[in-house]
C-alpha positions as CSV (number, residue, x, y, z in Angstrom):
1,M,-23.2,-29.6,18.2
2,L,-19.8,-30.0,17.1
3,Q,-18.2,-26.9,16.0
4,L,-14.8,-26.0,14.4
5,P,-12.5,-23.7,16.3
6,K,-12.7,-20.0,15.7
7,K,-9.0,-20.1,14.3
8,M,-10.2,-22.5,11.4
9,L,-13.6,-20.4,10.9
10,Y,-11.5,-17.2,10.4
11,A,-9.1,-18.8,8.2
12,L,-11.9,-20.2,5.8
13,E,-13.7,-16.7,6.3
14,A,-10.4,-14.9,5.5
15,V,-9.4,-17.1,2.5
16,V,-12.9,-16.9,1.0
17,D,-12.8,-12.9,1.6
18,I,-9.4,-12.8,-0.6
19,A,-11.0,-15.0,-3.1
20,F,-14.2,-13.1,-3.8
21,H,-12.1,-9.6,-3.5
22,A,-9.4,-10.7,-5.8
23,R,-8.2,-7.9,-8.2
24,P,-4.8,-6.8,-9.6
25,D,-3.7,-5.6,-6.0
26,P,-3.4,-8.1,-3.4
27,V,-5.8,-7.9,-0.3
28,Q,-4.4,-6.3,2.5
29,S,-5.1,-7.7,5.8
30,K,-6.7,-4.6,7.3
31,E,-9.4,-4.7,4.6
32,I,-10.2,-8.2,5.8
33,T,-10.2,-7.4,9.4
34,Q,-12.6,-4.3,8.4
35,R,-14.7,-6.4,6.3
36,Q,-14.9,-9.6,8.5
37,G,-14.4,-8.5,11.9
38,I,-11.7,-10.9,12.5
39,P,-9.2,-9.9,15.1
40,Q,-5.8,-9.0,13.8
41,R,-4.1,-11.4,16.0
42,Y,-5.8,-14.4,14.6
43,L,-5.7,-13.1,11.1
44,E,-1.8,-12.9,10.9
45,Q,-1.2,-16.3,12.4
46,V,-3.5,-18.0,10.0
47,M,-2.3,-16.1,7.0
48,Q,1.2,-17.0,7.8
49,Q,0.3,-20.7,7.9
50,L,-1.8,-20.5,4.8
51,V,1.2,-18.9,3.0
52,H,3.7,-21.6,4.1
53,A,1.2,-24.2,2.9
54,G,0.7,-22.8,-0.5
55,I,-2.6,-21.8,-0.3
56,L,-1.7,-18.1,-0.3
57,K,1.0,-16.0,-1.6
58,G,2.3,-12.9,0.7
59,V,3.1,-9.9,-1.3
60,R,5.5,-7.4,0.6
61,G,5.6,-3.8,0.4
62,P,3.5,-0.8,0.8
63,R,0.5,-2.1,-1.4
64,G,1.3,-5.8,-0.2
65,G,-1.0,-8.1,1.2
66,Y,-2.3,-11.7,0.2
67,R,-3.6,-13.5,-2.9
68,L,-4.5,-16.8,-3.7
69,A,-1.4,-19.3,-4.7
70,R,-3.7,-21.2,-6.9
71,E,-6.9,-20.9,-8.9
72,R,-10.1,-20.7,-6.5
73,R,-11.5,-23.6,-8.3
74,R,-8.5,-25.6,-7.2
75,I,-8.6,-24.7,-3.3
76,T,-11.2,-26.5,-1.2
77,A,-12.5,-25.7,2.2
78,G,-10.9,-29.0,3.5
79,D,-7.4,-27.8,2.4
80,I,-7.7,-24.7,4.6
81,I,-9.2,-26.6,7.4
82,R,-6.3,-29.2,7.4
83,V,-3.7,-26.6,7.3
84,I,-5.1,-24.8,10.4
85,S,-5.9,-27.8,12.2
86,D,-3.8,-28.5,15.4
87,A,-2.4,-32.1,15.8
88,D,-4.6,-32.7,18.7
89,S,-7.8,-31.4,17.1
90,L,-8.5,-33.2,14.1
91,E,-5.5,-35.4,13.3
92,S,-4.8,-37.5,16.3
93,G,-8.1,-38.5,18.2
94,E,-6.4,-41.6,19.7
95,Q,-3.9,-39.3,21.8
96,I,-6.8,-37.5,23.4
97,F,-8.2,-40.8,24.9
98,S,-6.6,-42.4,28.0
99,S,-8.9,-45.4,28.5
100,E,-9.0,-48.5,26.6
101,I,-12.8,-47.8,25.7
102,G,-11.8,-44.2,24.5
103,Q,-8.8,-45.6,22.4
104,K,-10.5,-48.5,21.0
105,V,-14.1,-47.4,20.5
106,V,-14.7,-43.8,20.8
107,A,-11.5,-42.6,19.0
108,P,-12.3,-44.8,15.9
109,L,-16.0,-43.2,16.1
110,W,-14.3,-39.6,16.4
111,T,-11.8,-40.3,13.5
112,D,-14.6,-41.6,11.0
113,A,-16.6,-38.5,11.8
114,Q,-13.8,-36.1,11.2
115,N,-12.9,-38.0,7.9
116,A,-16.5,-37.6,6.9
117,L,-16.4,-33.9,7.6
118,L,-13.2,-33.5,5.7
119,K,-14.6,-35.4,2.8
120,Q,-17.5,-33.0,2.8
121,L,-15.4,-29.8,2.9
122,D,-13.0,-31.3,-0.1
123,R,-16.3,-31.0,-2.2
124,V,-16.5,-27.4,-1.8
125,T,-14.2,-25.2,-3.7
126,L,-13.6,-21.5,-3.2
127,E,-15.1,-20.9,-6.6
128,D,-18.3,-22.5,-5.0
129,L,-18.3,-20.2,-2.1
130,C,-17.5,-17.2,-4.1
131,K,-20.9,-18.1,-6.3
132,D,-22.6,-18.5,-2.9
133,I,-21.6,-15.2,-1.9
134,E,-23.0,-13.6,-5.1
135,Q,-26.3,-15.3,-4.8
136,N,-26.8,-14.8,-1.1
137,C,-25.1,-11.9,0.3
138,S,-26.1,-8.3,0.1
139,S,-22.9,-7.4,-1.4
140,S,-23.3,-8.6,-5.0
141,G,-19.9,-7.8,-6.0
142,P,-16.3,-7.0,-4.7
143,Q,-16.3,-3.6,-3.1
144,N,-13.4,-1.3,-4.0
145,I,-11.9,0.1,-0.9
146,S,-9.8,3.2,-1.5
147,D,-7.2,4.2,1.0
148,F,-6.4,7.9,1.0
149,N,-3.6,7.9,3.4
150,I,-0.5,10.0,2.5
């Protein structure tokens, strides 16, 4: 079965976490790492890409972190996947095929499949995913994480 790369899945999971745990303070990356188990090295890479793309806003300072750059109903899963996708993985199927059959037959098939997947992901907003969390996950609401470090 076709599976998205871990980096894309981590990005989607992290942005959904931010959308769900939105509060007056930004969501810190260490909170996402604790809740979702996403390795810090992946998280920082994808977060910077999402900030540069206008999906997230980075907030500096001791209480800094990340928040959504737009309303969660205006960000789709497809938006996030497009930001994280490598040029070779989703965008340019023709470049990975060296044979004539690969370029003229298999690449168009692959491109059509990718476009169908992205079209489906464009139908799902962060708002939809947050509603799914409320209905299907054991944590029925955002958890307040207190940090007592001095």
